[in-house]
N, C-alpha and C positions, 0 to 999 in steps of 0.2 A: 504493500500500500504506500502511496507516495506521501501521504500526510501533508505536511506544510512545505515540502520540498518544491522549489520552483525552477528546476532544471538549471540551477546556477545562472539564472538570468543576470545580465549586467544591471546595475542599479538603475540605469537610465531606461530600462524596459519594465520597471516594476511599478509604475505609477497608475493610479486610478484614472478613469475617464468619465466624461459625461456624454451620453449619447442616447438617441431614441430612434429606432428604425424598425421597420417590419422585416422579419427574416423567417426563413423556412416556409414550406408550403402550408404549415399549420397556422401561419399568420401570427406567431408569437411576437409580441411587442416588447422589446428590451427597454427596461426602465432606467432612469437616472441612477447611477451607481458610483458617484464619486465627485471630486472637485477638480476642475481643470487648472486651478491656480497652483496646484502642487505637482504638475507634470513637468519634470525637468526636460531640458533640451536634449534630444537624442543626436549623438554625433552622426554625421553623414557617413554612410558606408555603402560601397558598391556591392550589390547583391543581384545575381542574375534573376531574370523573370522566372525561369524554371531551373530548379536544382533537382537532380535525380540521384537518389541513393538506393542501395540494395541492402536488405537485412541478410544475415548469415545464411538463412534458409532460402534465399533467392527472391523474397517478396520485394517488388519494386516500390519505392516511395517517391512520389512526385510532389515537390514543394512549389506552389505558385505564389509569387510575390504579389501582394496587394498593398502597395505603398500607401501609408497614411491611415490605414484601417486599424482599429482596435479590436477587431473581431477575428476569431480563428474558426475555420470550418474544417472538419476532418471527415473524409468518406472512406470507408472500407468497401472495396468493390469485390463482389463474388462472381466469378466468371460462370457462365452457363445459364443463369436465370431460370425462368419457368420452363423454357424449352428443353432443359436437361432432365425434366421429370415427366412422368406419365400423366395424362389428363385425369386419370382416376384419383389422383391426389392434388388436383388443382387447388391453389391457394395455400398449400402447406408451407411453402418457403416464406411467404409474407407473414404468416402466422408464427412461424418459428423465430424469425428475426424480431418481430414485435414482442413475443413472449420473453425472448432473451434479454430485452431491455427493461423488463419489469423487475429485475432484482438479481443480486449475486450474493455470495457468501458474506461479503463485507457491507453491502448496502441493500436494505430491504426496499420494496416498492414504495412504501410510505416515506422512507427516508429520502429516496431519490426525488419523489414528488415535492417534498419540502425544500430540498436543495435547489431544484429547478425553479421554484417560485422565488426563493431568497436570492439566488445568484443570476436569475434570468438567462439560464442556458436551456438547451433543449436536446434531447436524444431523439433520433428518428430512424426509421428503416423503410425501405421501399423495394418491392420485388418487381422485376421487369421481364420482358420476353427473352432478352439476351444476357442480362446481368442484373444483379440485385445489389443494393447498397445498405449500409448501416453507418451511422456516424453521429456527429454532434456539432453544435454551433455555440460558441461561448465568448465571453470577454477574454482577451488575451491574458489578463492577470490571473484568471481562474483556470487557465489551461491545465495546470498540474492536477488539480482536484478533479476536474471534469474528465480528463483523460483516465485517471485512476478509476472513476466510476464506470466509464464506458468499457475500458479494457476488461474489468472484472466481469461485467455483464456478458461480453462477447466470449470470453474464455471459459468462465465457469458460472453460467446462468443458473438461477434457482429452479426455473421451470415449475412453478407452483401448479399443482393439480386444480386448486380452487380457481386460479386465474384462467387456466385452460378451459374449465367448464363455463366460466362467465363469458369468455370470448366466443366459445362455440354457440352459446345461447344467442349472443349478439349476431353471429353469422347466420343462424337460422332465421332470425327476424329480417336480416338484410336480404337473404335469398327470396323470402316471401314478398318483400317490398319491390325488388327488382322485377319479379315475374308479373306483379300487378301493375307496375308503372309502364306505360307504353314505350318510353325511352329505354328503360331497362330491358324490356322484352325485345326491343330491336337489337340491342347490344348482344343479348344472348343468342338471338337468331343469326346475327352476323358471324359470331365466333363459330357456331356450329356449321354454318354454310361455307364460309370463306376458308376457314382453317381446318376443314374436315381432312383427316389423315395427314395433317401437317404438324410439326413440332409446336407451332403457335396455338394449337388447340388447347394446350395447357395454359390456364389463365392465372393471373395474379390473385384473383378472388376465389374463395371457396364456392363451389357450384352445388346445385341440387344433387348431382351425381357423386361428387367427391366428398360431400359432407359426411356421409356414413362410413367412409373409409379412413378418416383421419383420427388418429389417437395419439396419446402422449408418447408412446414408445416410438412411433414414426417421427414425431417432432424431435425427440432426442437423437434419433439416428441421423436425421437430416442435419442437425447441428454439427454432429461429428463429421459428416461429409463436407460441410461448408468450411470447417476448420482444417483446411488443406492449403499448404503454402503454394501449391501449383494453381490454386483457384483465386488467390487473393492479390489485390493491388491496393495501394493506399495513396490517397490524394490529400494534401494539406494546403489550405489557402490562408494566408495571413501576412502580416507585416513583420518579416523575420530579419534578424542579423545572421551572418554566417555562423557565428558561435551558437546562436539559438537553434539553427538548423542542425548543427553537430550534436548539441545536447538532446534535442528532441528525438533525433534519429536513435540516440542511445536509449532513450526511454521506450521507443517503439521496439527496439531490439530486445529489451528486457522483458517486454510483455508478449510480443508476437514472434520474436525470433526463434522461439522454441517450437513453433507449430511445424509439424512434420510434413514432408512432401509425400503425397499418396497418388497413386495412379488416377488420372482423370483425363478424359478426352472431351473437348467441346462438341456439342451436338452439331451435326451437319444441317444447315438450314437451306432447304431447296427453294427455288423460286415459287412464289405463290401463284397457283394456277386458278384463274378466274373463269368460271363457267358463264353461261348465258341464260340460266334459268330464272324464273320468277318465284319467289317464296312469299306466301301470304300468311300472316299470323293474326289470329283474332285476339283482340284485347278490348274488353268493354270499357276500360278506363280511358280509352282514346276518345270516347264520345263521338263527335262527328268530324274529327280532324285526323289526318293521317301522319304517320311518322315513317319516312322512307329513306332507304340508303341504296345508292347505285354503286356497285363495286366494279372496278375496272383495273386493267394492268397499268402499272407505272414503273418508272426506273428505280433502282435501289439508291441508297444515299450516296454511295461512292461512284455512281455512274456519271459520265460526262453529260448525260441527258438531264440529270436531276435539277440543276439550277434553271436551265431553260424551261423545263417542265413546271417548276414552281412559279416562275414568272408568268408563263402562259396561263396558269390557273388563276392568277390575279385578273387577267383580262376576262376569263370565263366568269369569275365571280361578279364582276361588274355587269356583264351581260345578264346573268341570272337575276341580279338585283333590279336592274332597270326593266327587264321584260317580264320575268316570271312573278316577281313580287310586286313591283310598282304598277306596271301597266295592266297586267292580268289580275292582280290581287289574288293569286292562286295559292300562296303560301305565306306563313308568317316570316320564315327565313329559309334561305337556301345558300349553300356554299360548298366549295370543294375542300378536300383534305386528304390525309393519308392514314393508314393503319399499318401496324407491323413494327419491325425493328430493322435488322440487317437486310431483310427482304420485306418489301412493302406492297400494298395495293392502294390504288386511288379510291376515293370515296366522294360521291355527291350526296350530301346530307340535306334532307328536307324535313323541316320541323313544322308541324301543324299545317298540313295541306288541306285546303278546303275545296279546290277545284280538282275533281278526281278523274273523270273520264277524258279530260284533255291535258292532264298534267304531263304525261310523257311527251306528247307532241310539243308542249310549250318548252320543256327542257331541251329537247332535240333542236327545236327552232332557234333557241338562244345560242346553242353551241354552233349551229350552222351559220349564224350571222356574224361570226368572227371575221373581221376584215383585215387581211394581211397587210393591206396598204396603209393601215393606220397604226400599226404596231410601233413604228419609230416614234410617233407623236407622244406616246405615254411611257416609253421604255425607261427613260431616266427616272421618272416618277416612281415606277414600280421597283426599279433597282434600289432607290433610296429607301423605299418602304421595307424592302426585304432586309437591307443592311441594318436598318433601325431595329427591326424585330430581333435580329441576332444579338446586337450589342446592348439592347435594353435589358436583356437577361443578365448581363455582366455588371449591372449597376449595384447589385447586392453581392455580398461575399458568398452566399449560398448559390446564387445564380452563376457566379463565376466558377464555383466548384462544379456545378452541373455541366457547364460548357467544357471544362477540362476533362471530366469523366467521359462525356459523350464523344469528345474528340479522340480520346484514347481507345474507346471501344469500337467506334465505327470508322475511324480514319487512321488508326495506327500511330497517332502522334498527339501528345498532350497539347500542342500549340496549333493544331489544325484549324480550330475555329477562328484564330487570329488572321488567317489567310483567306477566309471565306469571302470577305468583302472585296478583295482583289479579284477573286474568281467571278463574283457577281458583276463587277464593273466590266469585265472582259466579254460578257455575253452580248451578242449583237442581235438585231432584229431577225436575221435569217435563221438563227438557232431557235429563237422563240417560235417562229412560224413552223419550223420543222418539228418541234416538240408538239405543237398543236395538232399538226397533221398526223403524227404518229400515235398520240395518246388520246386526244379528245375528239378529233373528227370521226373516228370509227364508232364512237358512242351514238352519233346521230345518223350515220349512214349505214352501219353494219350491225347495229344492235349488239355491240360488243361489251355488254355489261350484265352483271347479275343484279337483279332488283329484289329488294326485300321490303315488303310493305306490312306495316302494322296499323290496324284500324279495327273498329268494331265489326262484328260478323256481318251485319247488314250492309256495311259499306264496301267490303273487300271486293265484291264483284263489279263495282263501278269503275275500278281503276283500269287504265288502258295499257298497263305493263304486261 
C-alpha cells in the first residue's frame, strides 16, 4: 500500500490547485480543492509529448504530456474486448471490470465511495468490441493514493457475492426496459441481424440470452484471463516531469510488473457482410412512429476511403435534413453513422418516422440528389467541421486519453490522431465524389442495404422497405 508516499515528487509538483471541470463520461464535476496562492513556480523542463516505457513483463506504458493540467488520467487497456468471448456470455467483461472496482482487500466499496467524494476522483471501466479499459481520473497531488486504490482493485478485487447479485438484478431490469423501448428493440435487432455469426455478436451489455449463463465463478475466471501481460497496455495522461515519469513507471512496475504472460491470440475480425433483407419488429411502445436503421457497407477506419466517406456522409446528412425532415416532414430526425470497431458498417438512422409508405423513396430520392458539381463549394466547411469534432474531444484530459487509446488500437500509433487533421485537409472533391458513388449511390439505385424497422404491429405493413 502506498500510504502517504508521493513517488518522490519534487516539491514544486506537490502543490494544491483550484479547478472545476467536467470529466469522465459519468459527468463527475471536480470541486475546488485547494488554494492557488500556494502553488510554487515549476521550473521549465523539456518533456516529450509521448514517452514510452516497458515494464519487466513487457507491458507497454505510454505517457502523454498534457502541459498545464493538474489532472492525471490512467487507462489500463485489455486487448480483445467483447469479440474475444462467446455471445453466450455477452456482457460479462463489462460486469467483471465494474465489479473489480467495487473493492479490494485494502479498500472496501464504502471506503472507496467516501474517498471518491472527498478527493473528487473517479474509477471507471468500459468494455468495447475490440478492447476494454479500466482506469481513473484524479488531481495530480492525489495520484499516489488513487493509484494504490485502483491497483488493488485490479489485482486482487473482493468480488462481493452481494454486489454481484445486486448488479444482476439491475441487469434484469435493464434487459426488460430495452426490449420494451423501441430504440432498445432496434438496437437488439441490429446486433442480431448485422452481426449474426460475427465476433461482434458478443455485446458489451448482458443480453436476455446471456443473463442465465453468467455466474461469479465465470467472473473470477475472466478476471484471471484479463490479468495477462500479453493483453495489457497502459496509457497515462498528465503534466509530468521526466523524474515523475521515472518514479511512476517504478510504481507501475511494483504493482503490474509481476503479472505473468499467458498464451493469448487476438480474435480475427472478418469484414462485416451486409445483406439486403428487411427485418420488421413489432413494438407497441413505438405508438404511431417508426424507428428504422438502414445498414450498408462502409470502409474500415484505416482505409484510405474512410475520411472521404465520412465527409460524403456530411453532404448526405444535409440532404436528409432538408428533404426528408424539413420538406417532407417524414421524420423527427435522420442521419448517417457507423457501427462496429476495427471493421464497421454504415448506418442510416431514422428516429420517429411518421410518413411510412413513402419513407424509403424519400430517403433514396435524397441520396440520388447528391450533386457532384457542388461538392467543392462546401468541402472546406465540412473539413473544418470534421477536424473540430476530432480535436474537441482533446479538450479534457479524459478525452485526450481516449484519443491516444483509440489511436493505439486502431492505427498502431499513440500519436495517430494528431495527424488526422492533415489527412482530412488533403482530401479533394474527386475523392469525396468517388466515396459517394461507391458507398451511398448503391443504396438508392441497387437497394444495397439491410433495413430494420421497429413500429407497432398495425403499422409495420405500411412501410415500403
